[in-house]
TIRO-2110 file (N, C-alpha, C; in Angstrom, 1 decimal):
// TIRO-2110
101.9, 113.7, 61.2, N, 1, A
101.7, 113.8, 62.9, CA, 1, A
103.3, 114.0, 63.4, C, 1, A
103.2, 115.0, 64.3, N, 2, A
104.4, 115.2, 64.9, CA, 2, A
105.0, 113.9, 66.1, C, 2, A
106.2, 113.5, 65.7, N, 3, A
106.5, 112.5, 66.7, CA, 3, A
106.7, 113.0, 68.1, C, 3, A
106.5, 112.1, 69.1, N, 4, A
106.8, 112.6, 70.4, CA, 4, A
108.2, 113.0, 70.6, C, 4, A
108.2, 114.2, 71.4, N, 5, A
109.6, 114.9, 71.5, CA, 5, A
110.1, 114.4, 72.8, C, 5, A
111.5, 114.0, 72.8, N, 6, A
112.1, 113.4, 74.0, CA, 6, A
113.3, 114.3, 74.3, C, 6, A
113.6, 115.0, 75.4, N, 7, A
114.8, 115.7, 75.8, CA, 7, A
115.6, 114.8, 76.6, C, 7, A
116.8, 114.7, 76.1, N, 8, A
117.9, 113.9, 76.6, CA, 8, A
118.8, 114.9, 77.4, C, 8, A
118.9, 114.8, 78.6, N, 9, A
120.0, 115.7, 79.5, CA, 9, A
120.9, 114.9, 80.1, C, 9, A
122.3, 115.2, 79.5, N, 10, A
123.3, 114.5, 79.9, CA, 10, A
124.5, 115.2, 79.3, C, 10, A
125.8, 115.2, 80.1, N, 11, A
126.8, 116.0, 79.7, CA, 11, A
128.0, 115.0, 79.0, C, 11, A
127.6, 113.7, 78.8, N, 12, A
128.2, 112.8, 78.4, CA, 12, A
128.0, 112.5, 76.7, C, 12, A
128.9, 113.2, 75.8, N, 13, A
128.5, 113.2, 74.3, CA, 13, A
128.3, 111.5, 73.8, C, 13, A
128.9, 110.7, 74.5, N, 14, A
128.7, 109.4, 73.8, CA, 14, A
127.3, 108.9, 74.2, C, 14, A
126.6, 109.5, 75.3, N, 15, A
125.4, 109.2, 75.4, CA, 15, A
124.4, 109.6, 74.3, C, 15, A
124.5, 111.0, 74.0, N, 16, A
123.6, 111.6, 72.8, CA, 16, A
124.0, 111.0, 71.4, C, 16, A
125.3, 110.5, 71.3, N, 17, A
125.6, 109.8, 70.0, CA, 17, A
124.7, 108.6, 69.9, C, 17, A
124.5, 107.9, 71.1, N, 18, A
123.8, 106.6, 71.3, CA, 18, A
122.3, 106.8, 71.2, C, 18, A
121.7, 107.7, 72.1, N, 19, A
120.4, 107.9, 72.0, CA, 19, A
119.9, 108.8, 71.0, C, 19, A
120.2, 109.5, 70.3, N, 20, A
119.5, 110.1, 69.2, CA, 20, A
119.0, 109.3, 68.1, C, 20, A
120.0, 108.5, 67.7, N, 21, A
119.5, 107.5, 66.7, CA, 21, A
118.5, 106.4, 67.2, C, 21, A
118.8, 106.0, 68.2, N, 22, A
118.0, 104.8, 69.0, CA, 22, A
116.5, 105.6, 69.2, C, 22, A
116.3, 106.6, 69.6, N, 23, A
115.1, 107.4, 70.0, CA, 23, A
114.3, 107.5, 68.4, C, 23, A
115.2, 108.0, 67.5, N, 24, A
114.7, 108.1, 66.2, CA, 24, A
114.0, 106.9, 65.5, C, 24, A
114.9, 105.6, 65.8, N, 25, A
114.6, 104.3, 65.2, CA, 25, A
113.1, 104.1, 66.1, C, 25, A
112.8, 104.5, 67.3, N, 26, A
111.6, 104.0, 67.9, CA, 26, A
110.5, 105.0, 67.7, C, 26, A
110.8, 106.1, 66.9, N, 27, A
109.7, 106.9, 66.4, CA, 27, A
109.6, 108.1, 67.4, C, 27, A
110.7, 108.5, 67.9, N, 28, A
110.8, 109.8, 68.9, CA, 28, A
111.5, 111.0, 68.1, C, 28, A
111.4, 112.2, 68.4, N, 29, A
112.4, 113.3, 68.4, CA, 29, A
113.3, 113.5, 69.3, C, 29, A
114.4, 113.6, 69.1, N, 30, A
115.4, 113.5, 70.2, CA, 30, A
115.9, 115.1, 70.4, C, 30, A
115.8, 115.8, 71.5, N, 31, A
116.3, 116.9, 71.9, CA, 31, A
117.5, 116.8, 72.8, C, 31, A
118.6, 117.6, 72.6, N, 32, A
119.7, 117.4, 73.5, CA, 32, A
120.1, 118.7, 74.4, C, 32, A
120.4, 118.4, 75.9, N, 33, A
120.8, 119.3, 76.5, CA, 33, A
122.0, 118.7, 77.5, C, 33, A
123.1, 119.5, 77.6, N, 34, A
124.1, 119.3, 78.2, CA, 34, A
124.2, 119.5, 79.6, C, 34, A
123.5, 120.7, 80.1, N, 35, A
123.4, 121.3, 81.3, CA, 35, A
122.0, 121.4, 82.0, C, 35, A
121.9, 121.7, 83.2, N, 36, A
120.8, 121.8, 83.8, CA, 36, A
120.0, 123.0, 83.3, C, 36, A
120.7, 123.9, 83.1, N, 37, A
120.1, 125.2, 82.8, CA, 37, A
119.6, 125.2, 81.3, C, 37, A
120.3, 124.5, 80.7, N, 38, A
119.9, 124.4, 79.2, CA, 38, A
118.7, 123.4, 79.1, C, 38, A
118.4, 122.4, 79.8, N, 39, A
117.4, 121.6, 80.2, CA, 39, A
116.1, 122.4, 80.5, C, 39, A
116.3, 123.1, 81.6, N, 40, A
115.0, 124.0, 81.9, CA, 40, A
114.8, 124.9, 80.9, C, 40, A
115.5, 125.4, 80.0, N, 41, A
115.3, 126.4, 79.1, CA, 41, A
114.4, 125.7, 78.1, C, 41, A
114.9, 124.6, 77.5, N, 42, A
114.4, 123.7, 76.4, CA, 42, A
113.2, 123.1, 76.8, C, 42, A
113.1, 122.8, 78.0, N, 43, A
111.5, 122.2, 78.6, CA, 43, A
110.6, 123.3, 78.5, C, 43, A
110.9, 124.7, 78.6, N, 44, A
110.1, 125.7, 78.4, CA, 44, A
109.8, 126.1, 77.0, C, 44, A
111.0, 126.2, 76.1, N, 45, A
110.8, 126.6, 74.8, CA, 45, A
110.1, 125.6, 73.8, C, 45, A
110.6, 124.5, 73.9, N, 46, A
110.2, 123.3, 72.9, CA, 46, A
109.4, 122.3, 73.6, C, 46, A
108.9, 122.4, 74.8, N, 47, A
108.0, 121.6, 75.4, CA, 47, A
107.9, 120.2, 75.0, C, 47, A
108.9, 119.5, 75.6, N, 48, A
109.1, 117.9, 75.1, CA, 48, A
107.9, 117.3, 75.9, C, 48, A
107.9, 115.9, 75.2, N, 49, A
106.6, 115.1, 75.8, CA, 49, A
107.4, 114.4, 76.8, C, 49, A
108.7, 114.1, 76.9, N, 50, A
109.2, 113.5, 78.1, CA, 50, A
110.7, 113.8, 78.4, C, 50, A
111.2, 113.7, 79.5, N, 51, A
112.6, 114.2, 79.6, CA, 51, A
113.3, 113.1, 80.1, C, 51, A
114.5, 112.7, 79.6, N, 52, A
115.5, 111.6, 80.2, CA, 52, A
116.7, 112.3, 80.9, C, 52, A
116.8, 112.2, 82.0, N, 53, A
117.8, 113.0, 82.9, CA, 53, A
118.9, 112.6, 83.6, C, 53, A
119.9, 112.9, 83.3, N, 54, A
121.1, 112.3, 84.3, CA, 54, A
121.1, 113.2, 85.5, C, 54, A
121.7, 112.8, 86.8, N, 55, A
121.6, 113.5, 87.9, CA, 55, A
123.1, 114.2, 88.0, C, 55, A
124.0, 113.6, 87.3, N, 56, A
125.3, 114.4, 87.5, CA, 56, A
125.7, 115.2, 86.4, C, 56, A
125.1, 116.4, 86.6, N, 57, A
125.3, 117.6, 85.5, CA, 57, A
126.2, 118.3, 85.9, C, 57, A
126.9, 119.2, 85.0, N, 58, A
128.0, 120.2, 85.4, CA, 58, A
127.8, 121.4, 86.1, C, 58, A
126.4, 121.8, 85.7, N, 59, A
126.2, 123.2, 86.6, CA, 59, A
125.2, 123.1, 87.8, C, 59, A
124.4, 121.9, 87.8, N, 60, A
123.6, 121.8, 89.3, CA, 60, A
123.3, 120.2, 89.0, C, 60, A
122.9, 119.8, 90.3, N, 61, A
122.5, 118.3, 90.4, CA, 61, A
120.8, 118.2, 89.7, C, 61, A
120.9, 117.0, 89.1, N, 62, A
119.8, 116.8, 88.3, CA, 62, A
118.5, 116.8, 89.2, C, 62, A
118.8, 116.4, 90.7, N, 63, A
117.4, 116.8, 91.4, CA, 63, A
117.0, 118.1, 91.4, C, 63, A
117.9, 119.1, 91.4, N, 64, A
117.4, 120.5, 91.2, CA, 64, A
116.9, 120.8, 90.1, C, 64, A
117.3, 120.3, 89.0, N, 65, A
116.3, 120.2, 87.6, CA, 65, A
115.0, 119.7, 88.0, C, 65, A
114.8, 118.5, 88.5, N, 66, A
113.4, 118.1, 88.7, CA, 66, A
112.6, 119.0, 89.7, C, 66, A
113.3, 119.5, 90.8, N, 67, A
112.5, 120.3, 91.7, CA, 67, A
112.2, 121.6, 91.0, C, 67, A
112.8, 122.3, 90.3, N, 68, A
112.6, 123.6, 89.5, CA, 68, A
111.5, 123.3, 88.4, C, 68, A
111.7, 122.0, 87.7, N, 69, A
110.7, 121.7, 86.8, CA, 69, A
109.4, 121.5, 87.2, C, 69, A
109.3, 121.0, 88.3, N, 70, A
107.9, 120.6, 88.9, CA, 70, A
107.2, 122.1, 89.4, C, 70, A
107.8, 122.9, 89.5, N, 71, A
107.2, 124.2, 89.8, CA, 71, A
106.2, 124.7, 88.9, C, 71, A
106.4, 124.3, 87.6, N, 72, A
105.6, 124.6, 86.4, CA, 72, A
105.1, 123.6, 85.5, C, 72, A
105.8, 122.5, 85.4, N, 73, A
105.6, 121.5, 84.3, CA, 73, A
105.3, 120.0, 85.2, C, 73, A
104.3, 119.3, 84.4, N, 74, A
103.9, 118.1, 84.7, CA, 74, A
104.8, 117.0, 83.7, C, 74, A
105.7, 117.7, 82.7, N, 75, A
106.1, 116.6, 81.9, CA, 75, A
106.9, 115.3, 82.5, C, 75, A
106.7, 114.2, 82.2, N, 76, A
107.2, 113.1, 82.6, CA, 76, A
108.7, 113.1, 82.6, C, 76, A
109.4, 112.7, 83.7, N, 77, A
110.8, 112.5, 83.8, CA, 77, A
111.2, 111.2, 84.0, C, 77, A
112.3, 110.7, 83.3, N, 78, A
113.0, 109.3, 83.6, CA, 78, A
114.4, 109.8, 83.8, C, 78, A
114.6, 109.4, 85.2, N, 79, A
116.1, 109.4, 85.6, CA, 79, A
116.9, 108.4, 85.1, C, 79, A
118.0, 108.8, 84.4, N, 80, A
119.1, 107.8, 83.8, CA, 80, A
120.3, 108.1, 84.5, C, 80, A
120.9, 107.4, 85.6, N, 81, A
121.8, 108.0, 86.2, CA, 81, A
122.9, 106.6, 86.6, C, 81, A
124.1, 106.7, 87.0, N, 82, A
124.8, 105.8, 87.5, CA, 82, A
124.8, 105.8, 89.0, C, 82, A
124.2, 106.6, 89.6, N, 83, A
123.8, 106.8, 91.1, CA, 83, A
122.9, 105.7, 91.4, C, 83, A
123.4, 104.5, 92.1, N, 84, A
122.4, 103.6, 92.3, CA, 84, A
121.9, 103.4, 93.7, C, 84, A
122.2, 104.3, 94.6, N, 85, A
121.9, 104.3, 95.9, CA, 85, A
120.5, 104.5, 96.2, C, 85, A
119.6, 103.5, 96.8, N, 86, A
118.4, 103.8, 97.2, CA, 86, A
117.8, 105.3, 97.4, C, 86, A
118.8, 106.0, 98.6, N, 87, A
118.2, 107.3, 98.9, CA, 87, A
118.3, 108.2, 97.8, C, 87, A
119.3, 108.1, 96.8, N, 88, A
119.0, 109.1, 95.5, CA, 88, A
117.9, 108.7, 94.8, C, 88, A
117.5, 107.5, 94.6, N, 89, A
116.3, 107.3, 93.7, CA, 89, A
115.1, 107.6, 94.4, C, 89, A
115.0, 107.4, 95.8, N, 90, A
113.9, 108.0, 96.4, CA, 90, A
113.5, 109.4, 96.6, C, 90, A
114.7, 110.3, 96.6, N, 91, A
114.7, 111.5, 96.7, CA, 91, A
114.4, 112.0, 95.5, C, 91, A
114.8, 111.4, 94.2, N, 92, A
114.3, 111.9, 92.8, CA, 92, A
112.8, 111.6, 92.7, C, 92, A
112.5, 110.5, 93.1, N, 93, A
111.0, 110.3, 92.8, CA, 93, A
110.1, 111.1, 93.6, C, 93, A
110.5, 111.3, 95.0, N, 94, A
109.8, 112.1, 95.8, CA, 94, A
109.7, 113.5, 95.1, C, 94, A
110.7, 113.9, 94.5, N, 95, A
110.8, 115.4, 94.1, CA, 95, A
109.9, 115.6, 92.7, C, 95, A
109.5, 114.4, 92.1, N, 96, A
108.6, 114.5, 91.0, CA, 96, A
109.1, 113.7, 89.8, C, 96, A
110.2, 113.0, 90.0, N, 97, A
110.6, 112.0, 88.7, CA, 97, A
109.5, 111.0, 88.7, C, 97, A
109.4, 110.4, 87.2, N, 98, A
108.3, 109.3, 87.4, CA, 98, A
109.0, 108.0, 87.4, C, 98, A
110.3, 107.9, 86.9, N, 99, A
110.9, 106.6, 86.7, CA, 99, A
112.4, 106.9, 87.0, C, 99, A
113.1, 105.7, 87.1, N, 100, A
114.5, 105.6, 87.6, CA, 100, A
115.2, 104.7, 87.0, C, 100, A
116.2, 104.8, 86.0, N, 101, A
116.8, 103.6, 85.1, CA, 101, A
118.4, 103.9, 85.6, C, 101, A
118.9, 102.7, 85.9, N, 102, A
120.6, 102.8, 86.3, CA, 102, A
121.2, 102.6, 85.0, C, 102, A
122.5, 103.3, 84.8, N, 103, A
123.5, 103.2, 84.1, CA, 103, A
124.4, 102.1, 84.6, C, 103, A
124.9, 101.1, 83.8, N, 104, A
124.5, 100.9, 82.4, CA, 104, A
123.2, 100.4, 82.4, C, 104, A
122.7, 100.4, 81.1, N, 105, A
121.2, 100.5, 81.0, CA, 105, A
120.9, 99.6, 79.6, C, 105, A
119.7, 99.0, 79.6, N, 106, A
119.3, 98.3, 78.4, CA, 106, A
118.5, 99.2, 77.6, C, 106, A
118.7, 99.4, 76.4, N, 107, A
117.8, 100.2, 75.5, CA, 107, A
116.4, 99.7, 75.5, C, 107, A
116.3, 98.3, 75.4, N, 108, A
114.9, 98.0, 75.3, CA, 108, A
114.2, 98.3, 76.5, C, 108, A
114.8, 98.2, 77.9, N, 109, A
114.1, 98.6, 78.8, CA, 109, A
113.8, 99.9, 79.1, C, 109, A
114.8, 100.8, 78.7, N, 110, A
114.3, 102.1, 78.8, CA, 110, A
113.4, 102.5, 77.8, C, 110, A
113.2, 102.1, 76.7, N, 111, A
112.0, 102.4, 75.8, CA, 111, A
110.7, 101.9, 76.2, C, 111, A
110.7, 100.6, 76.9, N, 112, A
109.6, 100.3, 77.5, CA, 112, A
109.2, 101.2, 78.9, C, 112, A
110.1, 101.5, 79.5, N, 113, A
109.6, 102.5, 80.6, CA, 113, A
109.2, 104.1, 80.1, C, 113, A
110.0, 104.5, 79.1, N, 114, A
109.5, 105.6, 78.3, CA, 114, A
108.0, 105.6, 77.8, C, 114, A
107.6, 104.3, 77.1, N, 115, A
106.4, 104.3, 76.5, CA, 115, A
105.3, 104.1, 77.8, C, 115, A
105.6, 103.3, 78.9, N, 116, A
104.7, 103.5, 80.1, CA, 116, A
104.6, 104.8, 80.6, C, 116, A
105.6, 105.7, 80.5, N, 117, A
105.3, 107.0, 81.2, CA, 117, A
104.6, 108.0, 80.5, C, 117, A
104.8, 107.8, 78.9, N, 118, A
103.8, 108.6, 78.0, CA, 118, A
102.6, 108.1, 78.1, C, 118, A
102.3, 106.8, 78.1, N, 119, A
100.8, 106.2, 78.4, CA, 119, A
100.3, 107.0, 79.6, C, 119, A
100.8, 106.8, 80.9, N, 120, A
100.4, 107.4, 81.9, CA, 120, A
100.1, 108.8, 82.0, C, 120, A
100.9, 109.6, 81.3, N, 121, A
100.6, 111.2, 81.1, CA, 121, A
99.2, 111.3, 80.3, C, 121, A
99.2, 110.7, 79.0, N, 122, A
98.0, 110.4, 78.2, CA, 122, A
96.8, 110.1, 79.2, C, 122, A
96.7, 109.3, 80.1, N, 123, A
95.7, 108.7, 81.0, CA, 123, A
95.4, 110.0, 81.9, C, 123, A
96.5, 110.8, 82.6, N, 124, A
96.3, 111.8, 83.3, CA, 124, A
95.4, 112.9, 82.6, C, 124, A
95.6, 113.3, 81.5, N, 125, A
95.0, 114.3, 80.7, CA, 125, A
93.6, 113.9, 80.5, C, 125, A
93.2, 113.0, 80.3, N, 126, A
91.9, 112.6, 80.3, CA, 126, A
91.3, 111.5, 81.4, C, 126, A
91.2, 111.7, 82.7, N, 127, A
91.0, 110.8, 83.7, CA, 127, A
89.8, 110.2, 83.5, C, 127, A
89.6, 109.0, 83.5, N, 128, A
88.6, 108.0, 83.5, CA, 128, A
87.8, 107.7, 84.8, C, 128, A
86.6, 107.2, 84.8, N, 129, A
86.1, 106.6, 85.9, CA, 129, A
86.3, 105.2, 86.2, C, 129, A
87.0, 104.7, 85.0, N, 130, A
87.3, 103.3, 84.9, CA, 130, A
88.9, 103.0, 84.8, C, 130, A
89.5, 102.4, 85.7, N, 131, A
91.0, 102.2, 85.5, CA, 131, A
91.1, 100.7, 85.2, C, 131, A
92.0, 100.2, 84.4, N, 132, A
92.5, 99.0, 84.0, CA, 132, A
94.1, 98.6, 84.4, C, 132, A
94.0, 97.3, 84.9, N, 133, A
95.4, 97.0, 85.3, CA, 133, A
95.4, 95.7, 84.9, C, 133, A
96.1, 95.5, 83.6, N, 134, A
96.1, 94.1, 83.0, CA, 134, A
94.7, 93.6, 82.8, C, 134, A
94.3, 92.4, 83.3, N, 135, A
92.9, 92.1, 83.1, CA, 135, A
91.8, 92.6, 84.2, C, 135, A
92.3, 93.3, 85.0, N, 136, A
91.4, 94.0, 86.2, CA, 136, A
90.9, 95.3, 85.8, C, 136, A
89.7, 95.2, 86.1, N, 137, A
88.9, 96.8, 85.9, CA, 137, A
88.6, 97.3, 87.1, C, 137, A
88.9, 98.6, 87.5, N, 138, A
88.6, 99.4, 88.7, CA, 138, A
87.8, 100.4, 88.5, C, 138, A
86.4, 100.1, 88.9, N, 139, A
85.5, 101.2, 88.9, CA, 139, A
85.5, 102.2, 90.0, C, 139, A
86.0, 103.4, 89.9, N, 140, A
86.2, 104.3, 90.8, CA, 140, A
84.8, 104.9, 91.7, C, 140, A
83.9, 105.1, 90.9, N, 141, A
82.6, 105.7, 91.6, CA, 141, A
82.0, 104.7, 92.4, C, 141, A
81.9, 103.5, 91.7, N, 142, A
81.3, 102.4, 92.5, CA, 142, A
82.0, 101.6, 93.7, C, 142, A
83.5, 101.7, 93.6, N, 143, A
84.4, 101.2, 94.5, CA, 143, A
84.2, 99.6, 94.1, C, 143, A
84.4, 99.1, 92.9, N, 144, A
84.1, 98.1, 92.6, CA, 144, A
85.5, 97.3, 91.7, C, 144, A
85.8, 96.3, 92.0, N, 145, A
86.9, 95.6, 91.3, CA, 145, A
86.4, 94.3, 90.5, C, 145, A
86.7, 94.1, 89.4, N, 146, A
86.6, 93.1, 88.6, CA, 146, A
87.6, 92.4, 87.7, C, 146, A
87.6, 91.2, 87.6, N, 147, A
88.4, 90.4, 86.7, CA, 147, A
87.7, 89.5, 86.0, C, 147, A
87.8, 89.6, 84.6, N, 148, A
87.1, 88.7, 83.8, CA, 148, A
85.5, 89.0, 83.9, C, 148, A
85.1, 90.0, 84.6, N, 149, A
83.5, 90.1, 84.7, CA, 149, A
83.2, 89.7, 86.2, C, 149, A
84.1, 89.1, 87.0, N, 150, A
83.9, 88.4, 88.2, CA, 150, A
84.2, 89.5, 89.2, C, 150, A
83.3, 89.8, 90.2, N, 151, A
83.8, 90.8, 91.2, CA, 151, A
85.0, 90.4, 92.3, C, 151, A
85.7, 90.9, 92.5, N, 152, A
86.9, 90.6, 93.5, CA, 152, A
86.7, 91.6, 94.8, C, 152, A
86.4, 91.0, 95.9, N, 153, A
86.2, 91.7, 97.1, CA, 153, A
87.5, 92.3, 97.8, C, 153, A
87.5, 93.5, 97.9, N, 154, A
88.6, 94.2, 98.6, CA, 154, A
88.0, 94.9, 99.7, C, 154, A
88.9, 95.3, 100.6, N, 155, A
88.5, 96.2, 101.6, CA, 155, A
88.7, 97.4, 101.3, C, 155, A
88.2, 98.6, 101.9, N, 156, A
88.2, 100.0, 101.4, CA, 156, A
89.6, 100.6, 101.3, C, 156, A
90.5, 100.0, 102.2, N, 157, A
92.0, 100.4, 102.0, CA, 157, A
92.7, 99.8, 100.9, C, 157, A
92.3, 98.3, 100.8, N, 158, A
92.9, 97.7, 99.7, CA, 158, A
92.4, 98.2, 98.4, C, 158, A
91.3, 98.8, 98.3, N, 159, A
90.8, 99.4, 97.1, CA, 159, A
91.4, 100.6, 96.9, C, 159, A
91.6, 101.4, 97.7, N, 160, A
92.4, 102.6, 97.6, CA, 160, A
93.7, 102.5, 97.2, C, 160, A
94.4, 101.6, 97.8, N, 161, A
95.8, 101.1, 97.4, CA, 161, A
95.9, 100.8, 96.1, C, 161, A
94.9, 99.9, 95.5, N, 162, A
94.8, 99.4, 94.1, CA, 162, A
94.7, 100.4, 93.2, C, 162, A
93.9, 101.5, 93.6, N, 163, A
93.4, 102.4, 92.5, CA, 163, A
94.6, 103.6, 92.7, C, 163, A
95.4, 103.9, 93.6, N, 164, A
96.4, 104.6, 93.4, CA, 164, A
97.6, 104.0, 92.6, C, 164, A
97.9, 102.8, 92.7, N, 165, A
99.0, 102.2, 92.1, CA, 165, A
98.5, 102.0, 90.7, C, 165, A
97.2, 101.8, 90.3, N, 166, A
96.5, 101.8, 88.9, CA, 166, A
96.9, 103.1, 88.2, C, 166, A
96.6, 104.4, 89.0, N, 167, A
96.7, 105.7, 88.5, CA, 167, A
98.2, 105.7, 87.9, C, 167, A
99.0, 105.2, 88.7, N, 168, A
100.5, 105.5, 88.2, CA, 168, A
101.1, 104.0, 87.7, C, 168, A
100.3, 103.4, 86.8, N, 169, A
100.6, 102.1, 86.2, CA, 169, A
102.0, 102.4, 85.5, C, 169, A
103.0, 101.7, 85.5, N, 170, A
104.3, 101.8, 85.0, CA, 170, A
105.3, 102.7, 85.6, C, 170, A
104.8, 103.3, 86.7, N, 171, A
105.5, 104.4, 87.4, CA, 171, A
106.1, 103.7, 88.6, C, 171, A
107.3, 104.2, 89.0, N, 172, A
107.6, 103.8, 90.2, CA, 172, A
107.2, 104.7, 91.3, C, 172, A
106.5, 104.0, 92.3, N, 173, A
106.1, 105.1, 93.5, CA, 173, A
106.8, 104.7, 94.8, C, 173, A
107.2, 105.6, 95.5, N, 174, A
108.0, 105.2, 96.6, CA, 174, A
106.9, 104.9, 98.0, C, 174, A
107.6, 104.2, 98.9, N, 175, A
106.9, 103.8, 100.2, CA, 175, A
106.1, 105.1, 100.7, C, 175, A
106.8, 106.1, 100.9, N, 176, A
106.3, 107.4, 101.5, CA, 176, A
105.2, 107.8, 100.8, C, 176, A
105.4, 107.9, 99.3, N, 177, A
104.2, 108.6, 98.5, CA, 177, A
102.9, 107.8, 98.6, C, 177, A
103.2, 106.5, 98.7, N, 178, A
101.9, 105.7, 99.0, CA, 178, A
101.0, 105.8, 100.1, C, 178, A
102.0, 105.8, 101.2, N, 179, A
101.4, 106.0, 102.4, CA, 179, A
101.0, 107.3, 102.9, C, 179, A
101.4, 108.3, 102.4, N, 180, A
101.0, 109.8, 102.4, CA, 180, A
99.6, 109.7, 101.6, C, 180, A
99.6, 109.4, 100.4, N, 181, A
98.3, 109.4, 99.7, CA, 181, A
97.1, 108.5, 100.1, C, 181, A
97.6, 107.4, 100.6, N, 182, A
96.5, 106.5, 100.7, CA, 182, A
96.2, 106.5, 102.4, C, 182, A
97.1, 106.5, 103.3, N, 183, A
96.7, 106.6, 104.7, CA, 183, A
96.9, 107.9, 105.3, C, 183, A
97.7, 108.9, 104.8, N, 184, A
97.7, 110.3, 105.3, CA, 184, A
99.0, 110.5, 105.8, C, 184, A
99.4, 111.8, 105.9, N, 185, A
100.9, 112.2, 106.5, CA, 185, A
101.4, 111.4, 107.6, C, 185, A
100.5, 111.2, 108.6, N, 186, A
100.9, 110.6, 109.9, CA, 186, A
101.5, 109.0, 109.7, C, 186, A
101.4, 108.5, 108.4, N, 187, A
101.8, 107.2, 108.4, CA, 187, A
102.9, 107.0, 107.3, C, 187, A
103.4, 108.0, 107.0, N, 188, A
104.4, 108.1, 106.1, CA, 188, A
105.8, 107.0, 106.2, C, 188, A
105.8, 106.9, 107.3, N, 189, A
107.1, 105.9, 107.4, CA, 189, A
106.5, 104.6, 108.1, C, 189, A
105.3, 104.0, 107.9, N, 190, A
104.5, 102.8, 108.2, CA, 190, A
104.8, 101.8, 107.2, C, 190, A
106.2, 101.4, 106.8, N, 191, A
106.2, 100.7, 105.6, CA, 191, A
106.1, 99.2, 105.9, C, 191, A
105.9, 98.8, 106.9, N, 192, A
105.6, 97.4, 107.5, CA, 192, A
104.1, 97.2, 107.2, C, 192, A
103.4, 98.3, 107.6, N, 193, A
102.0, 98.3, 107.4, CA, 193, A
101.6, 98.1, 105.9, C, 193, A
102.5, 98.9, 105.1, N, 194, A
102.1, 98.9, 103.6, CA, 194, A
102.4, 97.5, 103.0, C, 194, A
103.4, 96.9, 103.6, N, 195, A
104.0, 95.6, 103.1, CA, 195, A
102.7, 94.5, 103.2, C, 195, A
102.2, 94.6, 104.4, N, 196, A
100.9, 93.9, 104.8, CA, 196, A
99.9, 93.9, 103.7, C, 196, A
99.6, 95.0, 103.4, N, 197, A
98.3, 95.5, 102.3, CA, 197, A
98.7, 95.1, 101.0, C, 197, A
99.8, 95.2, 100.8, N, 198, A
100.4, 94.6, 99.2, CA, 198, A
100.3, 93.3, 99.3, C, 198, A
100.7, 92.6, 100.3, N, 199, A
100.7, 91.2, 100.3, CA, 199, A
99.1, 90.7, 100.3, C, 199, A
98.3, 91.4, 101.0, N, 200, A
97.0, 91.2, 100.7, CA, 200, A
96.2, 91.4, 99.3, C, 200, A
96.7, 92.3, 98.8, N, 201, A
96.4, 92.6, 97.4, CA, 201, A
96.8, 91.6, 96.4, C, 201, A
98.0, 91.0, 96.4, N, 202, A
98.6, 90.1, 95.9, CA, 202, A
98.0, 88.7, 95.9, C, 202, A
97.5, 88.3, 97.1, N, 203, A
96.8, 87.1, 97.5, CA, 203, A
95.4, 87.0, 96.7, C, 203, A
94.9, 88.4, 96.5, N, 204, A
93.5, 88.4, 96.0, CA, 204, A
93.7, 88.7, 94.4, C, 204, A
94.7, 89.1, 93.8, N, 205, A
94.6, 89.6, 92.6, CA, 205, A
95.6, 88.8, 91.7, C, 205, A
97.0, 88.5, 92.4, N, 206, A
98.0, 87.8, 91.4, CA, 206, A
97.8, 86.5, 91.1, C, 206, A
98.0, 86.2, 89.8, N, 207, A
98.1, 84.6, 89.5, CA, 207, A
98.8, 83.6, 90.3, C, 207, A
100.0, 84.4, 90.7, N, 208, A
101.0, 83.7, 91.3, CA, 208, A
101.4, 84.8, 92.4, C, 208, A
101.1, 84.8, 93.6, N, 209, A
101.3, 85.8, 94.5, CA, 209, A
102.9, 85.7, 94.8, C, 209, A
103.6, 84.6, 94.7, N, 210, A
104.8, 84.5, 95.2, CA, 210, A
105.7, 85.2, 94.0, C, 210, A
105.2, 85.2, 92.7, N, 211, A
106.1, 85.9, 91.6, CA, 211, A
105.1, 87.1, 91.0, C, 211, A
104.8, 87.9, 91.7, N, 212, A
103.9, 89.2, 91.3, CA, 212, A
104.2, 89.8, 90.1, C, 212, A
103.1, 90.2, 89.1, N, 213, A
103.3, 90.8, 88.0, CA, 213, A
102.6, 92.1, 88.0, C, 213, A
101.6, 92.1, 88.9, N, 214, A
100.7, 93.3, 88.9, CA, 214, A
101.2, 94.5, 89.8, C, 214, A
101.6, 93.9, 90.9, N, 215, A
102.2, 95.0, 92.0, CA, 215, A
103.7, 94.5, 92.1, C, 215, A
104.7, 95.2, 91.4, N, 216, A
106.1, 94.7, 91.5, CA, 216, A
106.7, 95.5, 92.4, C, 216, A
107.7, 94.7, 93.3, N, 217, A
108.3, 95.4, 94.2, CA, 217, A
109.8, 96.0, 93.6, C, 217, A
110.1, 97.3, 93.8, N, 218, A
111.4, 98.0, 93.5, CA, 218, A
112.2, 98.1, 94.8, C, 218, A
113.0, 97.2, 95.0, N, 219, A
113.8, 96.7, 96.4, CA, 219, A
114.3, 98.2, 96.7, C, 219, A
113.8, 98.4, 98.1, N, 220, A
114.5, 99.6, 98.9, CA, 220, A
113.8, 100.9, 98.3, C, 220, A
113.0, 100.9, 97.5, N, 221, A
112.3, 101.9, 96.9, CA, 221, A
110.7, 102.3, 97.1, C, 221, A
110.1, 101.3, 96.6, N, 222, A
108.7, 101.3, 96.4, CA, 222, A
107.9, 100.0, 95.6, C, 222, A
107.2, 100.6, 94.8, N, 223, A
106.3, 99.7, 94.0, CA, 223, A
106.1, 100.3, 92.6, C, 223, A
105.6, 99.3, 91.8, N, 224, A
105.4, 99.8, 90.3, CA, 224, A
104.3, 98.7, 90.1, C, 224, A
103.0, 99.4, 89.6, N, 225, A
102.0, 98.4, 88.8, CA, 225, A
102.2, 98.2, 87.6, C, 225, A
102.3, 96.9, 87.3, N, 226, A
102.7, 96.2, 86.0, CA, 226, A
101.5, 96.6, 85.2, C, 226, A
101.7, 96.1, 84.0, N, 227, A
100.7, 96.3, 82.7, CA, 227, A
100.4, 95.1, 82.2, C, 227, A
END
């Protein structure tokens, strides 16, 4: 069986020397690109299962790579970058990146994010009418949420918000992405409105709403549905 193929795009040789054996040890085949142009060419010719992308490339900004890639490919992209400003993260995610990990980074965390992105992509390929988030089951056709067989009463918008987050389990979604998809373009900047609904969901679903594990805040950026 062919191992999942991961394209690492970074102009630092040290990153490739570190990443290639680490990916191999975790059961992945590593591909290397040092520039944005090389990354786009390899994405087309080798069709990787996932791309790990630095933003500071010598020939073009990594965000431009994401923009061009998303014109024709749904391949998951995890941005791995020393740029830690919220605006950079939000722009990369809005352009179509699936996740954002800051340098310096933990290899364990990166592998966990990589696995989550691959699982999400597999689910997208065979969308099911039932979504699961930890011990919660979301029945899309019936608009019904259960936990351990017991129904949890949600309002229609709470259900839509939960379903959207569950469809993107393990993936960071920005405030604007959520508001646009769940409430419509006119509400893209109503972040306080979103916080209220997230609080309501946590109160109904989290074992400890003060320490959420199902709907996790990515400060300044958005939210991530835990697993």
